[in-house]
N, C-alpha and C positions, 0 to 999 in steps of 0.2 A: 615334165621335160627331164631328159636324162642328165643334162648338165646341172639342173637344179637339185636333183637327188644327190649328186656328188658333192655339191656345195653344202647341202644340209648335213650330210655325213661328216664333212670336215668341221662344220660349226659345232656339231654334237661332240666330236672328239676334243675340240678346243675347250668345251665347257665341262669336261670330265673332272670330277673333284680330285682325283688322284694324279692324273697325268696331264691334265689340261692347263690352260692359261691360269695363273694365280688371280683369283678374284677376292678383293678386299674391300672393306668399308673405308672410303676416303673422306676424311674430315676437312670440310671447308670452313670458312670464317663463321658462317651463321648456322650451318646445318651439315649433316653427314650424308654421303651418297653410298648406299649399300651395293655390294656385288659389282663394283666397277673395276676396270683394269686400264692401266696406262698403255698407250700405244706402243711404247718400247717393248713391254712384256709380250704383247701380241706378235709383234714382228720377230722377236727373239724366239718364240715358240715355233713359228713357222720355219725359221732358218734351221732350227735343230731337228724338227720332226719331219719336214718335207724335203730336206736336203736341197733347197732352192738357193739361188743367188739373192743378193740384197735387192737388186733391181726387180726381180720377179716377185719377191716377197712384198715390196711396197706396191707393186702393180696389183697384186691380188688383194691386198688390204684396201686399196682404193676402190676396187670392184665390190668388195664386201660392204663398204660404206655406201657406195652408189646404189646398190641393189637393196639396201635396207637390212642386211644381216647384222651389221654393226652400226651403231649411231653414237654420235658424240653426246656427252652428258649436257653440255651447253651448246645448243644449236647454233651453227654458224652459217653464214651465207655461202661459203665455199664448201662444196661437198667433197672434201678430200681427206686423206689420212695424214695425221701428223703424230710423230712419236711422243710428244709431250702432252697430248690431250688425253682426257679420260673418256673411255668408251664403255658402252653396255652392249650385251648381246640381245638382239631383238627376240621377243617371245615367238615361238613357232606359229602362233595363230596369225601373225602378221607377215610371215614369210611369203614372198611373191608367188610361189608355186601353190600355196595353200589358201591364199585369200586374194583371188584375182578380181572378183566382182565387188566393186565399191559403188554403191548407188549415189545419185546426186543428193538425195535426202541426207544420207550419212555425212557426206562432205559438207552440206549446208549446216548441219548440227555442229560439226567440228569448227567451221569458220565463225559461227555465232558465238560458240563457247570461247574461242580464242580471242575474238573481238572484245568480249566482255572482260576477260582476264587481263588482256594487254591494254585496256583502255583505248581501244580503237587503233592500236599500232600494228595494223596488218601490212604485209608487203604489198607492193603495187599490184602485182598480178593477182594476189588474193582478194584485193578490193574489187578488181574487175570481175572475178569469178563470183564474189559475194553478190554483186548487183545482178549478174546474169542469173544466178540461182534464185534470187528473190523474184525475178520476173517469171522464170519458168516454173518455179514451185510455189507460186503465190498462194494457191489454194491449200497448200499443206503448211504454210508458214507458222500457223499457231502451234501445230504439232512440233515443228522444228524448234520453236522457242521453248516449249515445255520440256522437250528432251534435253536441250542445252542447259536449262536451269537445273534440271534434276542431276545432270552430270556434274555441274559446278558445285551443287550442294554436297554430293557424295565426295567430290575431290577435296573440298575444304575440311572434311572430317579426317583426312589422312595427314601424316606428318609432312613437314616441309620437304624433306629429302625424297620421300615417295612421290610427292607432287611434281618435283622437278624431273624425276625419272619417267613418270607417266606422260608428262608434257613432251619430253624429248622423244619418247617412244612413238607417240601419235604423230608428231611432226615428221619423224623418219619414215613412217608408213605413208603418209600423204605426199611426201616428196617423191615417192615411187608411184603411188596410185594416181596422183594429180600433179605431175611434175611441172616446175616453172617453165616459162618459155625458153626455148633453146636447150633444154635438157631432155634427151630422148627418154621414152618410157619402155625400152625394150626389155626391162625386167619382167613386165607383165606379158609380153608377146614372144619372149624367147631370147635370152641374151646371146650375143655372139660368142661362139665357142672359143675360148682362149686356151691355148695349149700351155701346160706347165711342165717344166723340165722335171722328169722323174728319174730316179736312179735306176740303172739297168736291172738290178736285182729286184727292185720293187715292181717293175713292169713284168718281169718273168713270173714273179709270184702271183701277180694279178691274173695273168692268163692261165696259170695252173689252176687257180681257184675256179675260173670260168669253165675250164675243161672238166674238172671234177663235178661241178654243178650240172653241166650238160649231160654227162654220162649218167648221173643219178636220175635226171629228168627222163632220159630215154629208157631207163630200166624200170621206171615207176609204172605200176599197173594202171591202165586206163579203163574206165567204164564206158561201154558203147552207149551212144545216145538212145538207141532202141531199148536197151535194158533199163536206162534211167527213166524213160517215158513209161515203160511197163510198170515200174515200181511206183511212179507217181499216179498212174491210173488206178492201180490196186489200192493205194493209200486213199485216194479220193472215194472209190467205191466203198471202202470199208468205213470211212468216217462221215460220209455224207448223211446217212440216216441220223447221226448224232448231232448234226449241226442244226440248231433251231431256226436259223435264218435261211438255210437251203431247203430243209425238209419240213419246216413248220414245227410247231410245238403243241402238244395236247396236255391237258384238256382245254387250254386257252392260251392266247398270245399276250403275255404281260406287256409287250411293247405297243400293243394296240388297244389295251383295255386296262382297267384298274384292278382286275382280278389277280390275286397273288397265289393261286393254287399251284401254278407251275414252279414258283420258288419254294413253296412248302414241300412239294414232292421231290425237289432236287436239293434239299438242305444237306449240309455237310454230313451230319450224323443222323439222317432220317432212319426210323426204325425199320421200315420196309422200303427198299429202294426200287427204282424203276427197272423194268426188264432190260431196256437198252443200256442202262448203267451197269448192270450185272454182266451183260454180254460183253461190254467193253473190257471188263477185267480179263477176259480170255484173249484179248488182242496181243497183249505182251505183259511181262512181269512188271515193267515200269508203269503201265496203266493201272495195274492192281495196287502197287505199293504207294503211288502218289495220291490215290483216293483214300481218305481217312476211313470211310466206311468199309471199303474193301480191305484195307490194312487190318481193321479190327477183326473181320472174318478170317483173314489169313492167320492172324495171331491165335485165334481160337483153334484153328486147324493144327498149327505148329505145337500148341500146348498138348493136344491129344497125341501128338507124335513125340512128345518129350523133347522138343527142340525150340521152345518158345524163346529161349535166351538169344537165339540168332537175330530175330527181328528186334528184340529189345536192345541188343548191342548196336544194331544198325541205326536205330532211332537215337540212341545216345551219341553216336558219332555225328549224325545230322545236327543234333543240338549243339555239339561242340563246333561244328563248321559255321553254323548260321545263327547261333544263339548269342547271349550276352557275353562279350569278351572280357568283362571285368571279373567274371567268375571262372575263368579258363582253368586255373590251377585246381580249383575245387572240383570241377567237372572231370578233369583228367584223372584225379585221384579216385573219384567215385567210380569211374569206369574201370580203373585197374582193380579196385576192391571187389566190384561186382562181377567182372567178367574175365579178368586176366590173371589175377593172383592165384597161386597154387591152392589156396584154401577157399577160393571163391565158390559159393554155392551154385552159381549160374555160369560156370566156366565154359567158354566157347571152344570149339574144336577147330584150331588152325594149325597149319604145318609148322615145324620147328624153325624153318628159315624166316617165315613171316613173323613168328613170335619173337625171334631174336631181334629183327629189325625194329619191331614195335617197342620192345622193352628198352632198346638202346635209345630210341627217340624220346621215351618218357623221361629221360634224364634232363632234357631241355625241352619241356612241353611247349607246343604251339598248336594252332588250329588244325594243321594237317598231319599231326603226329600219328593218328590212327588210320590214315588213308589206306595203307597196305592191308591192314587187318579188315577194314570195312569192305574193301573191294573183294577180298577173299570170301567173306561171309555173304556178300551180295550174290556173287556167282554161285556159291553153294546153294542158296535158296532158289536162285533162278533156274539152275540146271537139275536140282534134285527135288526140292519141296514143291515148287510151283507146278510142275506137270502133274504131280500126285494130287495136289489140291484141286485142279481142274477135273480130275476123274473121281474125286471123292463125293460121298453122299452129301456132305455139308454144302458144297457148291451147287450140286444138282438140286438140293432142296431149296436153297436160296433162289436159284433161277426159276424153279417152278412156282414159287410163292411170290415172285416179284410182281409189281404193279404194271399193268398195261393200260394206260389212261386212254379214254375216248372222249370225243366232243360231248357226248350225252351224259357220261358218268365219269366223274373225276377219279373214282377209286375202284373201277372195275378190274377184275383180275383176268 
């Protein structure tokens, strides 16, 4: 719902660490409540940020509490906003527009858990719903009890302050998902749109942004459905022979027998690969480079062309991106020594601008510090070395000697 999206944006701005509502740990008599805010601070932030009147501010705060975006730390019978009470911001998982479907089993688990923790002190309407759920979900009641006991056990392992926050959070959600008698549940079906007084400059700025967005959308290139479908058909025709479930697999089907020949022939670093696998390397440079066996062959070709350092540098960048982060500084220093330093024996060939950006980033190394240089080398291999590799005798020899399995002979050529 459009109105919900606007409320969610407002709540996110209110939780901004720099400019949002101040969130502090509130110390009570027996325990501490983390990340809580007093109602006065919430109202004061709205008055300053949204330029609303005091009446509008308190009305909006009441709506935020009613729809579950804010909830009191200590649950009260009256669902209203009070400046002297402590409030928490509801986790986005429980926002009305994101978590609409609440099953009867989930509500039954909540009531059983609450009944145990409160020693049977449920509200009257909750007792009625408890008995109704027991009758309607009687065949699942053992599962409900087990789930409630497991949640209680996990809850008791938390600190007292966290337990109070979680209990209030759940209660706030179920007041919206299963409201008490007399309280409407339009938060799940679409709240009535309430108009808020906005400053004239804010309204003008909002429409200007919408106009700019609309113009950009109109100028964006669109792909015709016919072109998209042609590309999808071409992709399907190209990859269907490689799919063992669509085209079958030779010399045997490992999903229907205990034979392992198929897995042996398709091992990661098999000595002689299948012909379909070698043909796949010619589909795109990405298909070649993501296959470790194909990458090994490509590295051999690059070494013959005296440019093997390009693929080695790309692999080092991949290791920096996805490898062990505890050795990040050592990896960055090793890459600089091997490929980027003026004295490096395997110095890569990148333009001066990319080199300047990379060397500047190395002063404060992080995972993505070599991204620009890696992209440059990747495109160099893709546009220059890769087409020559497909025309080389090395690839043609590998293709000619590749295995073509058959049902009768697992290793026929």
